[in-house]
Residue, then its C-alpha position, 0 to 999 in steps of 0.5 A: x679583220x684580216x681572216x674576215x676580208x679574206x674569207x669574203x675576197x677569197x678567189x681560187x687559185x689565187x694566193x691571200x692578199x697582203x692586207x697589213x698596210x690597211x690594217x692598223x691597231x692603235x688609239x685612235x683618238x690620241x696621236x700627234x700631228x707632224x707639222x705641229x711637233x715640227x713647229x714646237x722643234x723648231x721653236x725650242x731650237x731643235x730641228x727635224x733632220x730633213x732625212x727623216x722627212x725624206x723617208x715618210x716621202x720614200x716609204x709613201x711611194x713605196x706603199x704606193x706600190x703596194x697598192x699597185x701590185x695585184x697580189x696574183x702570186x706569191x712572188x707579188x704578196x712577198x713583195x708587198x710585205x716586203x715593201x711595206x716592212x721597208x716603209x714602217x722602217x723608215x716611219x718608225x723614227x718619226x712615230x718613235x717622236x711622236x709618241x714621245x710628244x703625246x707621252x709628254x702630254x701625259x706625264x707633264x699637264x700643259x706640255x709642250x707649252x706650259x713647260x716651254x714657259x716654265x723655264x725649268x720649274x716643272x717637275x713629274x713625280x719620279x723624275x728628278x730635274x725634268x727640265x734637264x733631262x728634256x733639254x738633254x733629249x733636245x740637245x740631240x737636235x736632228x738625232x732626237x728620233x732616232x734617240x726616243x725609237x733607241x730610248x737611251x742616251x749614251x752615258x759614257x761622257x762624264x758631261x751631263x751625267x745626271x742629265x743623262x741619267x734622268x733623261x734616260x728615266x723619261x725615256x723609259x717612261x715615255x716608251x712604257x706608256x706609249x706601248x700601253x695606250x698605243x697611240x695612232x698617228x693617223x696622218x704618218x701611219x697612213x701617209x699615202x691618204x695625205x698629200x701635200x697637206x690636203x688629202x683625207x679618207x674616202x670615209x670614215x665609218x664606225x660604231x664608237x663606244x658610248x662611254x664617258x671618259x670619267x671613271x664609272x665606279x659601278x661598272x668598273x667595280x661590277x667587273x671585279x667586285x660585285x658586292x661594291x658595285x650593288x651598293x645602291x648609295x655612293x657613301x656606302x660605296x666609298x666606304x668599301x672602297x676606303x677599306x680596301x685602300x687601308x688594307x692595301x688591298x691589289x684591287x685598291x692599287x688597280x683602281x687608283x691606277x685606273x682612276x688616274x688613267x681616266x684623268x689623265x686621258x681626259x685632261x689630255x684630250x682636252x688640253x691636246x687643241x685636238x677636240x676644240x668643239x666635242x672636247x669640254x666637260x664630262x665628255x662622252x667617247x663618241x663625240x670625240x669619235x665624231x669630231x675625229x671623224x671630221x678631221x680624217x674626212x676628205x673635205x667631198x668624203x662621208x663619215x658614217x658613225x651611230x651615235x646618240x641623236x642628241x648630240 
């Protein structure tokens, strides 16, 4: 995208413009809103350090300055990069917290509402005493963003050592999941677009995928094992897949992981509250992109998406 923009906007004698603050990569459908996470932290008795919020405001001002720079010289282009790097550093702890929150939705069905009500009865496979671990993390109070960003709790103290171990295990899983899924938090990734809870993009334009979230056996195996994909009868495909399971074939484990990931993604998208209108049932991704676009665009903005006419 950067090269394409450079080619279209190249001016002889001028340096290539700095574009990194405009070009972001991530999962457009999976992200958290800071004000909602703050509300949940307050319910748990954990306050977000005001300095973190000031860092977000400072980052926004820095990016405003970047927008004003013309990049007419190499010095200005370098200054744009420096200011953007500083803004990213200021926002990083908040994004770590939002990544943590989204990842917990994957790991604990019903997070945070059901986990809050469970009072210690929640469990996560592979992590013992999950509630204790979560409590250990949130005992950091104002330090939660740095804690999840660092991904490690100091275990030098003898107090709650088991809880610290469990919390560190949980943080490792959270960071791994966030890295794999590339959660994208629109409302803080582009802090200059939203002002005091308002704002939004002037236009949201795209060609979203027309794919069901539920794993499609034929399509999935067509890229990996044509012999299974070519079976016309579902029963025959099921038998061949079961043979893979009995053999302990690597392809079986890949299929199992892909199935579980698709189920988790559908559950999180359904339960997150981000898609109240179009997020139910056997949903197709394009409909979620429509609802996401409506949430991102300004009141007088334009949404232009290629979708089936029957939405």
